[in-house]
C-alpha positions as CSV (number, residue, x, y, z in Angstrom):
1,M,182.4,121.5,97.0
2,K,184.1,118.9,96.5
3,G,182.3,115.5,94.9
4,G,178.6,115.6,95.9
5,F,175.4,117.3,94.7
6,R,175.1,121.6,94.1
7,S,172.0,121.2,94.5
8,P,168.9,119.1,95.6
9,W,168.2,119.1,91.8
10,D,171.6,117.2,90.9
11,C,169.6,114.1,93.2
12,Y,166.3,114.7,91.7
13,Y,168.0,114.3,87.8
14,L,170.5,111.7,89.2
15,S,167.2,109.1,90.5
16,K,165.6,109.7,87.4
17,V,168.9,107.6,85.7
18,L,169.1,105.3,88.3
19,L,165.7,105.2,88.1
20,A,165.8,104.4,83.8
21,A,168.3,102.4,84.3
22,H,165.6,100.1,86.6
23,C,162.9,101.1,84.8
24,R,165.0,98.9,81.4
25,Q,164.6,95.4,82.9
26,L,161.1,95.8,82.5
27,P,159.9,94.7,79.3
28,P,159.2,97.1,76.5
29,S,155.5,97.8,76.4
30,G,155.1,101.7,77.0
31,G,153.6,104.5,79.4
32,V,156.1,104.4,81.9
33,G,158.9,102.6,81.4
34,V,159.6,104.5,78.7
35,Q,159.0,107.1,79.7
36,C,161.6,106.8,82.8
37,R,164.2,106.2,79.9
38,Q,164.0,109.4,77.8
39,W,163.6,111.4,81.6
40,G,167.2,109.1,82.2
41,A,169.0,109.8,79.0
42,C,167.8,113.7,79.0
43,A,169.4,114.8,82.2
44,S,172.0,112.2,81.6
45,V,173.3,115.4,78.9
46,V,171.4,117.8,80.6
47,L,173.8,117.4,84.0
48,A,176.9,117.3,82.5
49,L,177.3,120.7,80.1
50,A,175.8,122.4,82.6
51,M,178.0,120.7,85.9
52,I,180.5,121.9,82.4
53,R,179.1,125.6,82.8
54,D,179.0,125.7,86.2
55,L,183.1,124.2,86.8
56,Y,185.1,125.6,84.6
57,E,185.3,129.2,82.7
58,A,185.2,129.3,78.5
59,H,188.7,127.7,77.7
60,R,188.8,125.2,79.5
61,A,184.8,124.3,79.5
62,A,185.5,124.6,75.9
63,Q,188.2,121.8,75.1
64,I,185.9,119.6,78.0
65,L,183.8,120.0,76.5
66,S,185.1,118.5,73.3
67,T,186.5,115.8,75.6
68,L,183.1,115.2,76.4
69,M,181.7,114.9,72.4
70,T,184.9,113.3,71.4
71,V,183.4,110.7,73.9
72,M,180.1,110.4,73.4
73,A,181.1,109.3,69.9
74,V,182.3,106.6,71.0
75,V,180.5,105.0,72.9
76,P,178.3,104.1,70.7
77,L,180.3,102.0,68.4
78,L,181.3,101.0,71.6
79,G,177.9,99.3,73.1
80,P,177.4,97.1,70.7
81,S,180.4,95.0,71.2
82,I,180.5,95.8,74.9
83,G,176.7,94.1,74.4
84,G,178.1,91.1,72.6
85,A,180.6,90.2,74.8
86,I,177.8,90.3,77.6
87,L,175.6,87.8,75.2
88,K,178.7,85.4,75.3
89,F,178.5,85.0,79.4
90,G,174.9,84.6,79.6
91,S,171.5,85.3,77.5
92,W,169.9,88.8,76.8
93,Q,168.6,89.8,80.3
94,L,172.1,90.1,81.7
95,I,173.0,93.0,79.2
96,F,170.2,95.1,81.1
97,W,171.3,94.0,84.6
98,A,174.8,95.3,83.5
99,L,173.2,98.5,82.7
100,A,171.7,98.6,86.8
101,V,175.3,97.7,88.1
102,F,176.6,100.2,86.0
103,G,173.5,102.9,87.4
104,R,174.5,102.3,91.2
105,L,178.5,102.5,90.2
106,I,177.8,106.0,88.6
107,P,176.9,107.6,92.1
108,M,180.6,106.6,93.9
109,A,181.6,108.8,90.4
110,L,180.5,112.3,91.6
111,Y,182.9,112.6,94.6
112,T,185.6,112.1,91.6
113,L,184.3,115.7,89.7
114,P,186.0,118.3,91.1
């Protein structure tokens, strides 16, 4: 299957990720917003690992997992720099709007997956 979802659970977890991105715009009052963010954070890692396991054999999966772990280590280093660059052009709310836009672009990336 090229692109798209492999199971209804993929769609479910993707919706949680998108909901979490939109909940980040809400004030940190706890409750449902925090729970949605936690679901979104967990779902993205679990989906990435499950897709690698499903799509690749042992040696190639190990290579891709290595690349994925490198990206997961570098992104938190770049996050504050990108956030600082966004703050030069607007207020702190613009960071969360940028996250929401990025969350909307992620489904388009599904069609580039093998």
